[in-house]
MILOLO-434706 format. One record per residue: residue number from 1; residue in three letters; x, y, z of N, C-alpha, C, O, CB in turn. Coordinates in steps of 0.2 Angstrom, whole numbers, plus 5000, padded with zeros to 4 digits. Glycine has a CB too. Example, Ala and Ser with C-alpha at 12.3 -4.5 7.8 and 13.67 -1.06 7.14 Angstrom:
2
BASE   k   r n.c1 n.c2 n.c3 ca.c1 ca.c2 ca.c3 c.c1 c.c2 c.c3 o.c1 o.c2 o.c3 cb.c1 cb.c2 cb.c3
BASE   1 ALA 5066 4972 5039  5062  4978  5039 5066 4984 5039 5071 4983 5042  5057  4978  5045
BASE   2 SER 5064 4989 5035  5068  4995  5036 5064 5000 5039 5067 5006 5040  5070  4997  5029
This chain:
201
BASE   k   r n.c1 n.c2 n.c3 ca.c1 ca.c2 ca.c3 c.c1 c.c2 c.c3 o.c1 o.c2 o.c3 cb.c1 cb.c2 cb.c3
BASE   1 MET 5004 4994 5000  5000  5000  5000 5004 5006 5000 5002 5012 5002  4995  5000  5006
BASE   2 THR 5011 5006 4998  5015  5011  4998 5016 5014 4991 5020 5019 4989  5022  5010  5001
BASE   3 ASP 5012 5011 4986  5013  5013  4979 5010 5020 4978 5006 5022 4982  5009  5008  4974
BASE   4 ASN 5012 5023 4973  5010  5030  4971 5002 5029 4969 5000 5025 4965  5014  5033  4965
BASE   5 PRO 4998 5034 4972  4991  5033  4971 4989 5034 4964 4984 5031 4961  4987  5038  4975
BASE   6 ARG 4993 5039 4960  4991  5040  4953 4993 5033 4949 4989 5032 4945  4996  5045  4950
BASE   7 THR 4998 5030 4951  5000  5024  4947 4994 5018 4949 4992 5015 4944  5007  5021  4949
BASE   8 LEU 4992 5018 4955  4987  5013  4957 4981 5015 4953 4977 5010 4951  4986  5013  4964
BASE   9 ALA 4979 5021 4953  4973  5023  4949 4973 5021 4942 4968 5018 4939  4971  5031  4950
BASE  10 GLU 4978 5022 4939  4979  5021  4932 4979 5013 4930 4976 5011 4926  4986  5023  4929
BASE  11 THR 4982 5009 4935  4981  5002  4934 4974 5000 4935 4972 4995 4932  4986  4999  4940
BASE  12 ALA 4971 5002 4940  4964  5000  4942 4959 5002 4936 4955 4998 4934  4961  5004  4948
BASE  13 LEU 4960 5008 4933  4956  5010  4927 4957 5005 4921 4952 5003 4918  4958  5017  4925
BASE  14 THR 4963 5003 4920  4965  4999  4914 4961 4992 4916 4958 4989 4911  4972  4998  4913
BASE  15 LEU 4962 4989 4922  4960  4983  4923 4952 4983 4923 4949 4978 4921  4962  4980  4930
BASE  16 ILE 4949 4988 4926  4942  4988  4926 4939 4989 4919 4934 4985 4917  4939  4995  4930
BASE  17 ASP 4942 4993 4914  4940  4994  4908 4940 4987 4904 4936 4985 4900  4944  4999  4904
BASE  18 ASP 4946 4984 4905  4947  4977  4901 4943 4972 4904 4940 4968 4900  4954  4975  4902
BASE  19 ALA 4942 4971 4910  4938  4966  4913 4931 4966 4912 4928 4961 4911  4940  4965  4921
BASE  20 PHE 4928 4972 4912  4921  4972  4912 4918 4974 4905 4912 4976 4904  4918  4978  4917
BASE  21 ALA 4923 4975 4900  4921  4977  4893 4916 4972 4890 4912 4975 4886  4927  4977  4889
BASE  22 GLY 4916 4966 4892  4911  4962  4889 4904 4961 4893 4900 4957 4891  4914  4955  4888
BASE  23 ARG 4903 4964 4898  4897  4964  4902 4891 4967 4898 4892 4972 4895  4898  4968  4909
BASE  24 MET 4886 4963 4898  4880  4965  4894 4875 4969 4899 4875 4967 4905  4876  4959  4891
BASE  25 PRO 4871 4973 4897  4866  4977  4901 4862 4972 4904 4860 4967 4901  4862  4982  4897
BASE  26 PRO 4860 4973 4910  4855  4968  4914 4848 4968 4911 4846 4973 4909  4855  4970  4921
BASE  27 PRO 4845 4962 4912  4838  4961  4909 4833 4965 4914 4828 4966 4912  4836  4954  4909
BASE  28 ALA 4835 4965 4920  4831  4969  4925 4835 4973 4930 4841 4971 4931  4827  4963  4930
BASE  29 MET 4833 4979 4932  4837  4983  4936 4837 4981 4944 4842 4982 4947  4834  4990  4936
BASE  30 SER 4831 4978 4946  4831  4976  4953 4826 4970 4954 4822 4969 4950  4828  4982  4957
BASE  31 ASP 4828 4966 4959  4824  4960  4960 4820 4961 4967 4817 4956 4970  4828  4954  4960
BASE  32 SER 4820 4967 4970  4817  4968  4976 4810 4970 4975 4808 4974 4971  4821  4973  4980
BASE  33 LEU 4805 4968 4980  4798  4970  4980 4797 4975 4985 4791 4976 4986  4794  4963  4980
BASE  34 GLN 4802 4977 4988  4801  4981  4994 4804 4988 4993 4806 4991 4998  4804  4978  5000
BASE  35 LEU 4805 4991 4987  4808  4997  4986 4803 5003 4988 4797 5003 4986  4810  4998  4979
BASE  36 SER 4806 5008 4991  4802  5014  4992 4803 5018 4986 4806 5016 4981  4805  5018  4998
BASE  37 ASP 4799 5024 4985  4799  5028  4979 4806 5030 4978 4809 5031 4973  4794  5033  4980
BASE  38 VAL 4810 5032 4984  4816  5035  4983 4821 5030 4981 4825 5031 4977  4819  5038  4990
BASE  39 GLU 4821 5024 4984  4825  5018  4982 4824 5016 4975 4829 5015 4971  4824  5012  4986
BASE  40 TYR 4818 5016 4973  4816  5015  4966 4819 5020 4961 4822 5018 4956  4808  5014  4965
BASE  41 ASP 4819 5026 4963  4821  5031  4958 4829 5031 4958 4832 5032 4953  4819  5038  4961
BASE  42 GLU 4832 5029 4963  4839  5028  4963 4842 5023 4958 4846 5024 4954  4842  5027  4970
BASE  43 VAL 4838 5017 4959  4840  5012  4955 4839 5013 4947 4843 5012 4943  4836  5005  4957
BASE  44 MET 4833 5016 4946  4831  5017  4939 4834 5023 4936 4834 5024 4930  4823  5019  4939
BASE  45 SER 4838 5027 4940  4842  5033  4937 4847 5030 4932 4850 5033 4928  4845  5037  4942
BASE  46 PHE 4849 5023 4933  4854  5020  4929 4851 5017 4923 4855 5015 4919  4858  5015  4934
BASE  47 GLU 4845 5016 4923  4842  5012  4918 4844 5015 4911 4843 5021 4910  4834  5011  4918
BASE  48 GLY 4846 5010 4906  4848  5012  4899 4855 5015 4899 4857 5017 4893  4843  5017  4897
BASE  49 LYS 4858 5017 4904  4865  5020  4904 4870 5014 4904 4870 5009 4907  4866  5024  4910
BASE  50 LYS 4875 5015 4900  4881  5011  4899 4885 5012 4905 4886 5018 4907  4884  5011  4893
BASE  51 TRP 4888 5007 4908  4892  5008  4914 4898 5013 4913 4900 5017 4918  4895  5002  4917
BASE  52 PRO 4901 5013 4907  4907  5018  4906 4904 5025 4907 4908 5030 4908  4910  5017  4900
BASE  53 ASP 4898 5026 4906  4895  5033  4906 4893 5035 4913 4890 5041 4913  4889  5033  4901
BASE  54 VAL 4894 5031 4918  4892  5033  4925 4897 5038 4927 4903 5037 4927  4891  5027  4929
BASE  55 ALA 4894 5044 4929  4899  5049  4932 4898 5049 4940 4893 5047 4943  4896  5056  4929
BASE  56 PHE 4903 5052 4943  4903  5052  4950 4897 5056 4953 4895 5054 4958  4910  5056  4953
BASE  57 ASP 4895 5061 4950  4889  5065  4952 4883 5060 4953 4879 5061 4958  4887  5071  4947
BASE  58 GLN 4882 5056 4948  4877  5051  4949 4878 5046 4955 4873 5044 4958  4876  5047  4942
BASE  59 VAL 4884 5044 4955  4886  5039  4961 4884 5042 4967 4882 5039 4972  4893  5037  4960
BASE  60 GLU 4886 5049 4968  4886  5052  4974 4878 5053 4976 4876 5052 4982  4889  5059  4974
BASE  61 LYS 4874 5054 4971  4867  5056  4972 4863 5049 4973 4858 5049 4976  4864  5060  4967
BASE  62 ASN 4866 5044 4971  4862  5037  4971 4866 5032 4974 4866 5026 4971  4860  5036  4964
BASE  63 ALA 4869 5033 4979  4874  5028  4982 4871 5022 4984 4874 5017 4984  4878  5031  4988
BASE  64 ASP 4865 5022 4987  4861  5017  4989 4859 5012 4984 4856 5006 4986  4855  5019  4994
BASE  65 ALA 4859 5014 4978  4857  5009  4972 4861 5003 4972 4858 4998 4970  4858  5013  4966
BASE  66 VAL 4867 5003 4975  4871  4996  4975 4867 4991 4979 4869 4985 4978  4878  4998  4978
BASE  67 PHE 4863 4993 4984  4859  4988  4988 4853 4986 4985 4850 4981 4987  4857  4991  4995
BASE  68 TRP 4851 4989 4979  4844  4987  4977 4845 4985 4969 4840 4982 4967  4840  4993  4977
BASE  69 PHE 4851 4985 4967  4852  4982  4960 4850 4974 4960 4852 4971 4965  4859  4983  4957
BASE  70 ALA 4847 4972 4955  4847  4964  4954 4854 4962 4953 4859 4966 4951  4843  4962  4948
BASE  71 PRO 4856 4955 4954  4863  4953  4954 4866 4955 4947 4872 4957 4947  4863  4946  4954
BASE  72 GLU 4863 4954 4941  4866  4956  4935 4867 4963 4934 4872 4965 4932  4861  4953  4929
BASE  73 ALA 4862 4967 4937  4863  4974  4937 4869 4977 4941 4872 4981 4940  4857  4978  4939
BASE  74 PHE 4869 4973 4947  4875  4975  4952 4882 4974 4948 4886 4978 4948  4874  4971  4958
BASE  75 CYS 4882 4968 4945  4889  4967  4942 4890 4971 4936 4896 4973 4934  4889  4959  4939
BASE  76 TYR 4885 4973 4932  4885  4978  4927 4887 4985 4929 4892 4988 4925  4879  4978  4922
BASE  77 TYR 4884 4987 4934  4886  4994  4936 4891 4995 4941 4894 5001 4942  4879  4997  4939
BASE  78 LEU 4893 4990 4944  4899  4990  4949 4905 4993 4946 4908 4998 4949  4901  4983  4951
BASE  79 PRO 4907 4992 4939  4913  4995  4937 4912 5003 4935 4916 5007 4936  4915  4992  4930
BASE  80 GLY 4906 5004 4934  4904  5011  4933 4905 5015 4940 4908 5021 4940  4897  5012  4931
BASE  81 PHE 4903 5012 4945  4904  5016  4952 4911 5016 4953 4914 5022 4955  4901  5011  4957
BASE  82 LEU 4915 5011 4952  4922  5011  4953 4926 5016 4949 4930 5020 4951  4926  5004  4953
BASE  83 ASP 4924 5016 4942  4927  5020  4937 4926 5027 4938 4931 5031 4937  4925  5018  4930
BASE  84 ALA 4920 5029 4940  4918  5036  4941 4923 5039 4947 4925 5045 4946  4911  5036  4943
BASE  85 GLY 4923 5036 4952  4927  5038  4958 4935 5039 4956 4938 5044 4958  4927  5034  4964
BASE  86 LEU 4937 5034 4952  4944  5035  4950 4945 5040 4945 4950 5044 4946  4946  5028  4946
BASE  87 LYS 4941 5041 4940  4942  5047  4936 4941 5054 4939 4945 5058 4937  4937  5046  4930
BASE  88 ALA 4937 5054 4944  4936  5061  4947 4940 5062 4953 4940 5067 4956  4929  5061  4949
BASE  89 ASP 4944 5056 4955  4949  5056  4961 4944 5058 4967 4946 5062 4971  4954  5062  4960
BASE  90 ARG 4939 5055 4967  4934  5056  4973 4933 5049 4976 4932 5044 4972  4927  5059  4970
BASE  91 ARG 4932 5049 4982  4931  5043  4986 4926 5044 4992 4925 5040 4996  4937  5040  4989
BASE  92 ASP 4923 5050 4992  4918  5052  4997 4911 5050 4996 4906 5054 4997  4919  5060  4998
BASE  93 SER 4910 5044 4993  4903  5042  4992 4901 5036 4997 4906 5032 4998  4902  5040  4985
BASE  94 ASN 4895 5036 5000  4893  5031  5004 4893 5024 5000 4894 5019 5003  4886  5032  5007
BASE  95 ALA 4893 5024 4994  4893  5018  4990 4900 5015 4991 4900 5008 4991  4892  5020  4982
BASE  96 TYR 4905 5018 4991  4912  5015  4992 4912 5012 4999 4915 5006 5000  4917  5020  4991
BASE  97 ASP 4910 5015 5004  4909  5012  5011 4905 5006 5011 4907 5001 5014  4906  5017  5016
BASE  98 ALA 4900 5006 5007  4895  5000  5007 4899 4994 5003 4898 4989 5006  4889  5002  5003
BASE  99 LEU 4902 4996 4998  4905  4990  4994 4911 4987 4999 4912 4981 4999  4909  4993  4988
BASE 100 ILE 4915 4991 5002  4920  4989  5007 4916 4984 5012 4919 4979 5014  4924  4994  5010
BASE 101 GLY 4911 4987 5015  4907  4983  5020 4905 4977 5018 4904 4972 5021  4901  4988  5023
BASE 102 MET 4902 4976 5011  4900  4970  5009 4906 4965 5009 4904 4959 5010  4897  4971  5002
BASE 103 LEU 4912 4967 5007  4917  4962  5007 4921 4961 5013 4924 4956 5014  4922  4965  5002
BASE 104 ASP 4919 4965 5018  4922  4964  5025 4917 4959 5029 4913 4960 5032  4922  4970  5029
BASE 105 ARG 4919 4952 5027  4914  4947  5030 4918 4940 5032 4924 4940 5031  4909  4945  5025
BASE 106 SER 4914 4936 5034  4917  4929  5036 4921 4926 5030 4919 4926 5024  4912  4925  5039
BASE 107 PRO 4927 4923 5032  4930  4919  5026 4927 4912 5025 4929 4908 5021  4937  4918  5028
BASE 108 GLU 4921 4911 5028  4918  4904  5027 4912 4906 5023 4907 4909 5025  4915  4901  5034
BASE 109 PRO 4912 4903 5016  4907  4905  5012 4900 4902 5014 4895 4905 5012  4908  4901  5005
BASE 110 ASP 4899 4897 5018  4893  4895  5021 4889 4901 5024 4883 4900 5025  4894  4889  5025
BASE 111 TYR 4893 4906 5027  4890  4911  5030 4889 4917 5026 4887 4923 5029  4894  4913  5036
BASE 112 TRP 4890 4917 5020  4889  4923  5015 4881 4923 5015 4878 4918 5013  4892  4922  5008
BASE 113 ASP 4879 4929 5016  4872  4930  5016 4868 4930 5009 4872 4930 5004  4870  4937  5020
BASE 114 ASP 4862 4931 5009  4858  4930  5003 4858 4937 4999 4854 4937 4994  4851  4928  5005
BASE 115 PHE 4861 4942 5001  4863  4948  4997 4869 4947 4994 4870 4948 4987  4862  4954  5001
BASE 116 PHE 4874 4945 4997  4881  4945  4995 4882 4940 4990 4885 4941 4984  4886  4944  5001
BASE 117 ALA 4881 4933 4991  4882  4928  4987 4880 4928 4980 4883 4927 4975  4880  4922  4990
BASE 118 PRO 4873 4930 4979  4871  4930  4972 4874 4935 4968 4873 4935 4962  4863  4931  4972
BASE 119 ARG 4877 4940 4971  4880  4946  4967 4887 4945 4966 4890 4944 4960  4879  4952  4970
BASE 120 TRP 4891 4944 4971  4898  4944  4970 4901 4938 4967 4906 4938 4964  4902  4945  4977
BASE 121 THR 4897 4932 4968  4900  4926  4965 4899 4926 4957 4901 4921 4954  4896  4920  4968
BASE 122 LEU 4895 4931 4955  4895  4931  4947 4901 4934 4944 4901 4934 4938  4888  4935  4946
BASE 123 LEU 4905 4938 4948  4911  4941  4945 4916 4936 4942 4917 4930 4945  4914  4945  4950
BASE 124 SER 4919 4937 4936  4924  4933  4934 4931 4934 4937 4931 4939 4941  4925  4935  4926
BASE 125 VAL 4936 4930 4936  4942  4931  4939 4945 4938 4938 4948 4941 4942  4947  4925  4937
BASE 126 ALA 4945 4940 4931  4947  4946  4929 4944 4952 4933 4947 4957 4935  4947  4947  4922
BASE 127 GLU 4937 4951 4933  4933  4957  4937 4935 4957 4944 4935 4963 4947  4926  4955  4936
BASE 128 ILE 4936 4951 4947  4938  4951  4954 4945 4955 4955 4945 4959 4960  4938  4944  4957
BASE 129 GLU 4949 4954 4951  4956  4957  4951 4955 4964 4950 4959 4968 4952  4961  4954  4946
BASE 130 ALA 4951 4966 4946  4950  4973  4944 4947 4977 4951 4949 4982 4952  4945  4975  4939
BASE 131 VAL 4942 4974 4954  4940  4976  4961 4946 4977 4966 4946 4982 4969  4934  4972  4963
BASE 132 ARG 4950 4972 4966  4956  4972  4970 4960 4978 4969 4963 4981 4973  4960  4965  4970
BASE 133 ALA 4961 4979 4962  4966  4985  4960 4963 4991 4963 4966 4996 4965  4967  4985  4953
BASE 134 TRP 4956 4992 4962  4952  4998  4965 4953 4998 4972 4955 5004 4975  4945  4998  4963
BASE 135 LEU 4953 4993 4976  4954  4992  4983 4960 4995 4985 4961 4998 4990  4952  4985  4986
BASE 136 ARG 4966 4993 4982  4972  4995  4983 4973 5003 4983 4976 5006 4987  4977  4991  4979
BASE 137 TRP 4970 5005 4977  4970  5013  4976 4966 5016 4982 4969 5021 4985  4967  5015  4970
BASE 138 PHE 4961 5013 4984  4957  5016  4989 4960 5016 4996 4960 5021 5000  4950  5013  4990
BASE 139 ALA 4964 5011 4997  4967  5010  5003 4973 5015 5004 4975 5017 5009  4970  5003  5004
BASE 140 ALA 4976 5017 4998  4982  5021  4998 4979 5028 4999 4983 5032 5002  4985  5021  4991
BASE 141 VAL 4973 5030 4996  4971  5037  4997 4967 5038 5003 4966 5044 5005  4967  5039  4991
BASE 142 GLU 4964 5033 5006  4959  5033  5012 4961 5028 5017 4957 5024 5018  4952  5032  5009
BASE 143 PRO 4967 5028 5019  4969  5023  5024 4965 5022 5030 4964 5017 5033  4976  5024  5026
BASE 144 GLY 4962 5028 5032  4958  5028  5038 4952 5024 5038 4949 5022 5043  4956  5035  5040
BASE 145 VAL 4950 5022 5032  4944  5018  5031 4945 5011 5034 4940 5008 5036  4941  5018  5024
BASE 146 PHE 4951 5009 5033  4953  5002  5035 4956 5001 5042 4962 5001 5043  4958  4999  5029
BASE 147 ARG 4951 5001 5046  4953  5001  5053 4955 4993 5055 4952 4989 5052  4948  5003  5058
BASE 148 GLY 4960 4993 5059  4962  4986  5061 4964 4982 5055 4968 4984 5051  4956  4982  5065
BASE 149 ASN 4961 4976 5055  4963  4972  5049 4958 4971 5044 4957 4966 5040  4965  4965  5052
BASE 150 THR 4954 4977 5043  4949  4977  5038 4951 4976 5031 4948 4972 5027  4945  4984  5038
BASE 151 PHE 4957 4979 5029  4960  4978  5023 4961 4971 5021 4959 4968 5016  4966  4982  5022
BASE 152 GLU 4964 4967 5026  4966  4960  5025 4960 4956 5025 4960 4951 5021  4970  4958  5031
BASE 153 ARG 4954 4958 5028  4948  4954  5028 4945 4955 5021 4943 4950 5018  4943  4955  5033
BASE 154 VAL 4945 4961 5019  4942  4962  5012 4946 4959 5007 4943 4956 5002  4941  4970  5011
BASE 155 ASP 4952 4960 5007  4957  4957  5002 4956 4949 5002 4956 4946 4997  4964  4959  5003
BASE 156 GLY 4955 4946 5008  4954  4939  5009 4948 4937 5006 4948 4931 5003  4955  4937  5016
BASE 157 THR 4943 4941 5006  4936  4939  5003 4937 4939 4995 4935 4934 4992  4931  4944  5005
BASE 158 LEU 4941 4944 4993  4942  4944  4985 4946 4938 4983 4945 4935 4978  4945  4950  4983
BASE 159 THR 4951 4936 4987  4955  4930  4986 4951 4924 4986 4951 4919 4982  4961  4929  4991
BASE 160 LEU 4946 4923 4991  4942  4917  4991 4937 4917 4985 4936 4912 4983  4938  4917  4998
BASE 161 LEU 4934 4923 4984  4930  4923  4978 4933 4921 4971 4931 4917 4967  4927  4930  4977
BASE 162 ARG 4940 4923 4971  4944  4921  4965 4945 4913 4965 4944 4910 4960  4950  4925  4965
BASE 163 ARG 4947 4911 4971  4948  4904  4971 4942 4899 4970 4943 4894 4966  4951  4902  4978
BASE 164 ARG 4936 4901 4972  4930  4898  4971 4928 4898 4964 4926 4893 4961  4924  4900  4975
BASE 165 ARG 4929 4904 4961  4928  4904  4953 4932 4900 4949 4930 4897 4944  4928  4912  4951
BASE 166 GLU 4939 4900 4951  4944  4896  4947 4942 4888 4948 4943 4884 4944  4951  4897  4950
BASE 167 GLU 4940 4886 4954  4939  4879  4955 4932 4877 4953 4931 4871 4951  4939  4878  4963
BASE 168 HIS 4927 4881 4953  4920  4879  4952 4917 4883 4946 4911 4881 4944  4916  4880  4958
BASE 169 GLY 4920 4888 4943  4917  4891  4938 4911 4896 4940 4911 4898 4946  4914  4886  4932
BASE 170 LEU 4907 4897 4936  4901  4902  4937 4897 4898 4942 4894 4893 4941  4898  4904  4931
BASE 171 LEU 4896 4902 4948  4891  4899  4953 4884 4902 4952 4882 4907 4953  4893  4901  4960
BASE 172 MET 4880 4897 4949  4873  4899  4948 4869 4899 4955 4872 4895 4960  4869  4895  4943
BASE 173 PRO 4863 4902 4956  4860  4902  4962 4859 4895 4965 4859 4894 4971  4853  4905  4961
BASE 174 ILE 4858 4890 4961  4857  4883  4964 4863 4880 4967 4863 4876 4971  4855  4878  4958
BASE 175 ASP 4869 4883 4965  4875  4881  4968 4877 4884 4974 4882 4882 4977  4881  4881  4963
BASE 176 LEU 4874 4890 4976  4876  4893  4982 4873 4890 4988 4869 4886 4988  4872  4900  4981
BASE 177 PRO 4876 4892 4994  4874  4889  5000 4867 4890 5001 4864 4895 4999  4879  4892  5006
BASE 178 THR 4864 4886 5006  4857  4886  5007 4855 4893 5010 4850 4896 5008  4855  4881  5012
BASE 179 ARG 4859 4897 5013  4858  4903  5016 4858 4908 5011 4855 4914 5011  4863  4905  5021
BASE 180 ALA 4861 4907 5005  4862  4912  5000 4857 4911 4994 4858 4909 4989  4869  4911  4997
BASE 181 ARG 4851 4913 4995  4846  4914  4990 4845 4921 4988 4847 4925 4991  4839  4911  4993
BASE 182 PRO 4842 4922 4982  4841  4928  4979 4838 4933 4984 4833 4931 4987  4838  4928  4973
BASE 183 ALA 4841 4939 4985  4838  4944  4990 4832 4947 4988 4831 4949 4982  4843  4949  4992
BASE 184 THR 4827 4948 4992  4821  4953  4991 4821 4959 4995 4817 4963 4995  4815  4949  4992
BASE 185 CYS 4827 4959 4999  4827  4965  5004 4835 4967 5004 4839 4963 5003  4824  4964  5011
BASE 186 ALA 4836 4973 5007  4843  4975  5007 4846 4972 5014 4843 4969 5018  4843  4983  5008
BASE 187 PRO 4853 4972 5014  4856  4969  5020 4856 4974 5026 4852 4979 5025  4864  4968  5018
BASE 188 ASP 4860 4973 5031  4860  4977  5037 4859 4984 5035 4863 4987 5032  4866  4976  5041
BASE 189 ALA 4854 4987 5038  4852  4994  5037 4858 4999 5039 4858 5005 5037  4846  4996  5040
BASE 190 ARG 4862 4996 5044  4867  5001  5046 4872 5003 5041 4875 5008 5041  4871  4997  5052
BASE 191 LEU 4873 4998 5036  4877  5000  5030 4874 5005 5026 4877 5009 5023  4878  4994  5026
BASE 192 ARG 4867 5006 5026  4864  5011  5021 4863 5017 5024 4862 5022 5021  4857  5008  5019
BASE 193 ARG 4864 5018 5031  4862  5024  5034 4868 5027 5038 4868 5031 5042  4857  5023  5039
BASE 194 SER 4875 5026 5035  4880  5029  5038 4881 5036 5036 4879 5037 5030  4887  5025  5036
BASE 195 PRO 4883 5041 5040  4883  5048  5038 4887 5049 5031 4893 5045 5031  4886  5052  5043
BASE 196 ARG 4885 5053 5027  4889  5054  5021 4895 5058 5022 4895 5063 5025  4884  5058  5015
BASE 197 ARG 4901 5055 5019  4907  5058  5021 4908 5064 5016 4905 5065 5011  4913  5053  5020
BASE 198 SER 4912 5069 5019  4913  5075  5015 4918 5074 5010 4922 5070 5010  4914  5081  5019
BASE 199 ASN 4918 5079 5005  4923  5079  4999 4930 5080 5002 4931 5085 5006  4921  5084  4994
BASE 200 PRO 4935 5075 5001  4942  5076  5004 4945 5082 5001 4943 5085 4995  4946  5070  5002
BASE 201 ALA 4949 5085 5005  4953  5091  5003 4958 5090 4997 4961 5094 4994  4957  5095  5009
């Protein structure tokens, strides 16, 4: 984590662009039946938009959309969220805190919840490594976010995701642990209601 942030950002941008280039637009934006009007509007603000066209302003205004995207939509717009912050040199969105929080979990896949598993296990090895590159940049510019051994746990989750993908290929819902069924509601509300961080100096 001592690398130059600019170099880390350039590396992450290249890996994201290459890894997610083949992602097709999702057939559905959300699989939740419990969206409020505000949550629905946040999700649908991305409808019809290609992920490379997502700007940081949209990420900042619609940070909670990451919790309400259907699995395919999550995977499609994830690079847009990461890419937007890198290009704008911005990391002050609750969306980024949420993504880190999703990855900060048990190293035992049987305990991956029914929100995490159907989404993150759809990523390819290249896509996982692109997320890891973004994580390294984020840790270099926002080290205070990774208290204790948070970085190691998050990085370990990515390593486990990669290992399972290499060993088992694409994990369809039927292959996921019993606890990991498609979500119809958001995860822990504490992740969705953390105070919005201010723009770094």
